[in-house]
C-alpha positions as CSV (number, residue, x, y, z in Angstrom):
1,M,84.0,164.0,197.3
2,N,85.2,160.6,198.3
3,W,87.3,162.0,201.2
4,K,84.4,163.7,202.7
5,L,82.2,160.5,202.6
6,L,85.4,158.8,204.2
7,L,85.7,161.5,206.7
8,F,81.9,161.2,207.7
9,V,82.3,157.5,208.0
10,V,85.3,157.5,210.2
11,V,83.6,160.1,212.6
12,L,80.4,158.1,212.4
13,L,82.3,154.9,213.5
14,F,84.2,156.7,216.1
15,A,81.1,158.2,217.8
16,L,79.4,154.9,217.6
17,G,82.3,153.0,219.0
18,F,82.5,155.7,221.7
19,T,78.8,155.3,222.7
20,A,79.1,151.6,222.5
21,K,82.2,151.7,225.0
22,Q,80.3,154.1,227.3
23,Q,77.2,151.5,227.4
24,E,79.6,148.5,228.2
25,T,81.2,150.3,231.2
26,P,80.5,148.0,234.4
27,Q,78.2,149.1,236.8
28,L,78.8,148.9,240.5
29,D,77.2,145.8,241.7
30,E,74.9,146.5,244.3
31,T,73.8,142.7,245.0
32,D,73.4,141.2,248.2
33,T,76.1,138.3,248.3
34,P,74.5,136.0,250.2
35,S,71.1,136.2,248.3
36,V,73.3,135.8,245.1
37,L,75.0,132.6,246.7
38,H,71.6,131.2,248.1
39,G,70.2,131.6,244.6
40,N,72.9,129.9,242.8
41,Y,72.8,126.9,245.1
42,L,68.8,126.8,244.8
43,Y,69.5,126.8,240.9
44,N,72.1,124.4,241.0
45,F,69.9,122.0,243.2
46,A,67.1,122.5,240.6
47,R,69.5,121.3,238.0
48,R,71.3,118.6,239.6
49,T,68.4,116.5,241.3
50,N,66.2,114.0,240.1
51,W,62.6,114.1,240.9
52,P,59.9,111.6,241.0
53,A,58.2,111.1,237.7
54,E,54.9,112.6,238.8
55,N,56.8,116.0,239.3
56,L,58.0,115.9,235.8
57,T,55.3,118.0,234.0
58,G,54.3,121.6,234.1
59,E,56.5,124.4,235.5
60,F,59.2,123.9,238.0
61,V,58.4,125.7,241.0
62,I,60.7,127.4,243.5
63,A,58.8,129.1,246.2
64,I,60.9,131.8,248.2
65,I,59.5,132.5,251.6
66,G,60.7,135.9,253.4
67,S,63.5,137.2,251.2
68,Q,62.8,139.7,248.5
69,S,66.4,139.7,247.5
70,V,66.6,136.1,247.2
71,F,63.5,136.1,245.0
72,E,64.5,139.2,242.7
73,E,68.0,137.4,242.2
74,M,66.6,134.1,241.1
75,V,63.9,135.9,238.9
76,R,66.7,138.2,237.2
77,K,69.0,135.2,236.5
78,Y,67.0,132.0,236.2
79,S,63.1,132.7,235.7
80,G,62.1,130.6,232.4
81,D,65.5,128.6,232.3
82,P,64.8,125.0,231.7
83,I,64.9,122.4,234.5
84,G,65.0,119.1,232.6
85,S,62.0,119.5,230.2
86,Q,60.0,121.9,232.6
87,V,60.3,125.7,232.9
88,L,61.5,127.3,236.0
89,K,58.9,129.5,237.7
90,I,60.2,131.4,240.8
91,K,57.3,132.3,243.4
92,N,57.3,134.9,245.9
93,V,55.6,133.4,248.9
94,T,53.8,136.1,251.5
95,K,51.3,133.9,252.9
96,L,51.9,130.2,253.6
97,E,48.4,129.4,252.5
98,D,49.1,130.8,249.0
99,M,52.1,128.6,248.5
100,G,50.4,125.7,246.5
101,Y,52.8,122.7,245.5
102,A,56.7,123.6,245.0
103,H,59.5,121.3,243.9
104,M,61.8,123.6,246.2
105,V,60.9,125.9,248.8
106,Y,63.4,128.2,250.6
107,V,62.7,129.8,254.0
108,S,64.9,132.8,254.7
109,R,66.3,133.4,258.0
110,S,63.9,136.3,258.8
111,M,61.1,133.8,258.3
112,S,62.8,130.8,260.0
113,D,60.2,131.0,262.8
114,Q,57.7,129.7,260.0
115,L,59.8,126.5,259.2
116,D,58.0,124.1,261.1
117,K,54.6,125.3,259.4
118,V,56.3,125.1,256.3
119,V,57.4,121.5,256.8
120,K,53.9,120.7,258.2
121,Q,52.2,122.1,255.1
122,V,54.5,120.4,252.6
123,G,54.1,117.1,254.4
124,T,54.4,114.2,252.2
125,Q,54.7,116.1,249.1
126,N,57.9,115.6,246.9
127,T,59.4,119.1,247.9
128,L,62.9,119.8,248.8
129,I,63.0,122.3,251.9
130,F,65.9,124.7,252.2
131,A,66.4,126.8,255.2
132,N,68.9,129.6,256.6
133,A,68.4,128.9,260.3
134,T,69.8,127.5,263.4
135,D,69.0,124.0,263.8
136,A,66.9,123.7,260.5
137,L,67.9,120.2,259.4
138,N,66.5,118.7,262.8
139,R,63.3,120.9,262.3
140,G,62.6,119.3,258.8
141,A,64.8,121.2,256.2
142,H,66.7,118.9,253.8
143,V,69.3,121.7,253.3
144,N,70.4,124.4,255.3
145,F,72.9,127.3,254.5
146,I,75.6,128.1,256.9
147,V,78.4,130.5,257.2
148,I,81.9,129.6,258.2
149,D,84.5,132.5,258.2
150,N,82.4,134.5,256.0
151,I,81.9,131.9,253.4
152,V,78.3,130.4,252.6
153,Y,78.1,126.6,252.6
154,F,75.4,124.1,252.9
155,E,74.6,121.1,255.2
156,L,71.9,118.4,253.9
157,K,70.3,115.5,254.9
158,A,70.2,113.7,251.6
159,G,68.5,110.7,253.0
160,K,65.6,112.5,254.1
161,A,65.2,113.8,250.6
162,A,65.8,110.2,249.3
163,Q,62.6,109.3,251.5
164,K,60.4,111.6,249.5
165,G,61.7,110.1,246.1
166,I,64.3,112.9,245.5
167,Q,67.7,112.0,244.6
168,I,70.4,114.6,245.2
169,S,73.5,114.3,243.0
170,N,76.7,113.1,244.3
171,Q,78.6,116.4,243.2
172,L,76.2,118.3,245.6
173,I,76.4,115.7,248.3
174,Q,80.3,116.0,248.1
175,F,80.1,119.7,248.7
176,A,78.1,119.6,251.7
177,K,79.6,120.4,255.1
178,S,78.8,117.8,257.6
179,P,75.8,118.9,260.0
């Protein structure tokens, strides 16, 4: 009788192990690489930037304008993560008038014609503006994503951010490409 029980346990463990192995098989990654990289950059800027004291309560909000893929990537990987003592909230903005306050705003290439409106709406708020557009730094963005030899980099104007009381870490400044 013990051998039957032993055989049953061995078969059961084999079956469970086989099923678990099948579930661990990696799925084809169908993500949009630039969206993944933009999301990673946004998250790291949120974590490695010092904000004025009046912006350290409530949720830490990143508004995404014009990129469903960046929004979904950010929500999937980072929504609810702590940024200092705040909880990260990712907001998909379809109408600028509904944006409200955000610590960071990302304007996609497809919405780059709206960058001037975003800069005007943000005004003097302590908001870091990211873009993916030609001449974005001269149009009011603090950080702009660029592609050089198929690699995504960023350029920034840390001094503009500092004027709003936002201190970008030296680590990030060192990685920036010169505008």
